[in-house]
C-alpha atoms as a printed R data frame, in Angstrom:
   type eleno elety resid chain resno       x       y       z
1  ATOM     1    CA   MET     A     1   9.230 -10.960   6.995
2  ATOM     2    CA   ILE     A     2   9.209  -7.681   5.084
3  ATOM     3    CA   ILE     A     3   7.112  -4.819   6.473
4  ATOM     4    CA   ILE     A     4   6.244  -1.847   4.295
5  ATOM     5    CA   HIS     A     5   4.639   1.417   5.385
6  ATOM     6    CA   ALA     A     6   3.553   3.431   2.349
7  ATOM     7    CA   GLY     A     7   2.411   6.932   3.249
8  ATOM     8    CA   LEU     A     8  -0.031   8.531   0.827
9  ATOM     9    CA   THR     A     9  -1.103  12.175   0.981
10 ATOM    10    CA   ILE     A    10  -4.184  12.571  -1.173
11 ATOM    11    CA   ASN     A    11  -5.477  15.662  -2.954
12 ATOM    12    CA   PRO     A    12  -8.792  16.376  -1.155
13 ATOM    13    CA   ASP     A    13 -10.570  16.833  -4.495
14 ATOM    14    CA   LYS     A    14  -9.442  13.363  -5.599
15 ATOM    15    CA   LYS     A    15 -10.056  11.408  -2.388
16 ATOM    16    CA   GLU     A    16 -13.096   9.571  -3.733
17 ATOM    17    CA   THR     A    17 -11.161   8.584  -6.867
18 ATOM    18    CA   PHE     A    18  -8.281   7.353  -4.705
19 ATOM    19    CA   LEU     A    19 -10.585   5.240  -2.538
20 ATOM    20    CA   ASN     A    20 -12.221   3.682  -5.616
21 ATOM    21    CA   GLU     A    21  -8.863   2.964  -7.272
22 ATOM    22    CA   ILE     A    22  -7.206   1.463  -4.200
23 ATOM    23    CA   LYS     A    23  -9.923  -1.102  -3.397
24 ATOM    24    CA   PRO     A    24  -9.016  -3.470  -6.275
25 ATOM    25    CA   LEU     A    25  -5.323  -3.122  -5.369
26 ATOM    26    CA   ILE     A    26  -6.005  -4.125  -1.774
27 ATOM    27    CA   GLN     A    27  -8.152  -7.106  -2.768
28 ATOM    28    CA   ALA     A    28  -5.716  -8.433  -5.385
29 ATOM    29    CA   SER     A    29  -2.694  -7.882  -3.128
30 ATOM    30    CA   ARG     A    30  -4.287  -9.843  -0.297
31 ATOM    31    CA   GLU     A    31  -4.746 -12.760  -2.690
32 ATOM    32    CA   GLU     A    32  -1.035 -12.942  -3.561
33 ATOM    33    CA   SER     A    33   0.651 -16.074  -2.219
34 ATOM    34    CA   GLY     A    34   3.431 -14.135  -0.458
35 ATOM    35    CA   ASN     A    35   1.126 -11.652   1.273
36 ATOM    36    CA   VAL     A    36   0.613 -11.901   5.030
37 ATOM    37    CA   SER     A    37  -1.401  -8.688   5.471
38 ATOM    38    CA   TYR     A    38  -2.313  -5.621   3.380
39 ATOM    39    CA   LYS     A    39  -4.279  -2.888   5.159
40 ATOM    40    CA   LEU     A    40  -5.041   0.764   4.520
41 ATOM    41    CA   TYR     A    41  -5.321   3.141   7.461
42 ATOM    42    CA   GLN     A    42  -6.567   6.726   7.486
43 ATOM    43    CA   ASP     A    43  -4.790   9.267   9.694
44 ATOM    44    CA   THR     A    44  -6.930  10.441  12.607
45 ATOM    45    CA   GLU     A    45  -5.551  13.989  12.445
46 ATOM    46    CA   ASN     A    46  -5.542  14.542   8.674
47 ATOM    47    CA   GLU     A    47  -8.302  12.867   6.682
48 ATOM    48    CA   ASN     A    48  -6.292  13.133   3.460
49 ATOM    49    CA   VAL     A    49  -3.328  11.113   4.752
50 ATOM    50    CA   PHE     A    50  -3.350   7.329   4.519
51 ATOM    51    CA   THR     A    51  -0.835   4.603   5.335
52 ATOM    52    CA   MET     A    52  -0.753   1.229   3.632
53 ATOM    53    CA   VAL     A    53   0.751  -1.314   6.030
54 ATOM    54    CA   GLU     A    54   1.969  -4.387   4.185
55 ATOM    55    CA   LEU     A    55   3.438  -7.633   5.509
56 ATOM    56    CA   TRP     A    56   5.163  -9.975   3.066
57 ATOM    57    CA   LYS     A    57   6.753 -13.393   3.578
58 ATOM    58    CA   ASP     A    58  10.047 -12.338   1.945
59 ATOM    59    CA   GLY     A    59  11.746 -10.127  -0.613
60 ATOM    60    CA   GLN     A    60  10.672 -12.361  -3.486
61 ATOM    61    CA   ALA     A    61   7.039 -11.800  -2.509
62 ATOM    62    CA   VAL     A    62   7.596  -8.032  -2.533
63 ATOM    63    CA   ALA     A    63   9.284  -8.208  -5.937
64 ATOM    64    CA   ALA     A    64   6.398 -10.248  -7.357
65 ATOM    65    CA   HIS     A    65   3.907  -7.759  -5.914
66 ATOM    66    CA   ASN     A    66   5.787  -4.774  -7.353
67 ATOM    67    CA   ALA     A    67   5.708  -6.415 -10.787
68 ATOM    68    CA   SER     A    68   2.044  -7.432 -10.588
69 ATOM    69    CA   GLU     A    69  -0.528  -6.005 -12.964
70 ATOM    70    CA   HIS     A    70  -2.719  -4.628 -10.166
71 ATOM    71    CA   PHE     A    71   0.211  -2.820  -8.506
72 ATOM    72    CA   THR     A    72   1.611  -1.329 -11.716
73 ATOM    73    CA   ALA     A    73  -1.876  -0.243 -12.804
74 ATOM    74    CA   PHE     A    74  -2.429   1.540  -9.485
75 ATOM    75    CA   THR     A    75   0.971   3.243  -9.449
76 ATOM    76    CA   GLY     A    76   0.401   4.386 -13.018
77 ATOM    77    CA   LYS     A    77  -2.718   6.250 -11.895
78 ATOM    78    CA   ALA     A    78  -1.356   7.453  -8.535
79 ATOM    79    CA   LYS     A    79  -0.166  10.847  -9.838
80 ATOM    80    CA   GLU     A    80  -3.816  11.721 -10.488
81 ATOM    81    CA   PHE     A    81  -4.693  11.807  -6.796
82 ATOM    82    CA   LEU     A    82  -1.443  12.178  -4.821
83 ATOM    83    CA   ALA     A    83  -0.752  15.624  -3.353
84 ATOM    84    CA   ALA     A    84   2.805  14.655  -2.344
85 ATOM    85    CA   PRO     A    85   5.298  11.945  -3.305
86 ATOM    86    CA   LEU     A    86   4.810   8.513  -1.790
87 ATOM    87    CA   ASP     A    87   6.659   8.051   1.497
88 ATOM    88    CA   VAL     A    88   7.709   4.401   1.532
89 ATOM    89    CA   LYS     A    89   9.571   2.801   4.428
90 ATOM    90    CA   VAL     A    90  10.678  -0.845   4.265
91 ATOM    91    CA   PHE     A    91  11.582  -2.897   7.338
92 ATOM    92    CA   ASN     A    92  12.924  -6.378   7.867
93 ATOM    93    CA   GLY     A    93  11.239  -7.991  10.862
94 ATOM    94    CA   GLU     A    94  10.495 -11.230  12.601
95 ATOM    95    CA   GLN     A    95   7.446 -12.140  14.607
96 ATOM    96    CA   VAL     A    96   8.190 -12.345  18.315
97 ATOM    97    CA   GLU     A    97   6.703 -15.366  20.048
98 ATOM    98    CA   ARG     A    98   5.233 -14.651  23.475
C-alpha cells in the first residue's frame, strides 16, 4: 500500500477558492479503482494549512491518479491558491492485522 501525505499551505485570501476547487478532486479520486482512502484534513493550529492523506493499493494506482484529468486539472490551478510549495511525502506501508 502506498501512503501519501500532501501538505498544502493556502493563501488566506484564496482559501474559499481552494476549498471549492479541491472538492471535485476528492470526489473523483475516491472513485478511482486503486484508491483506498482520500481525505483532506485542516490543521488545528493554522487554519490555512491542510494535509491530504491518500491511501493507494499500489504504485500503478498512484501513477494512474497522477495522470488523471481531475488531478492534472487541480495541480494546474494550484499555484493560484498555494502560499508555499506542496510538501509531499510518500510512504510504503502494509496494514497490520491485530
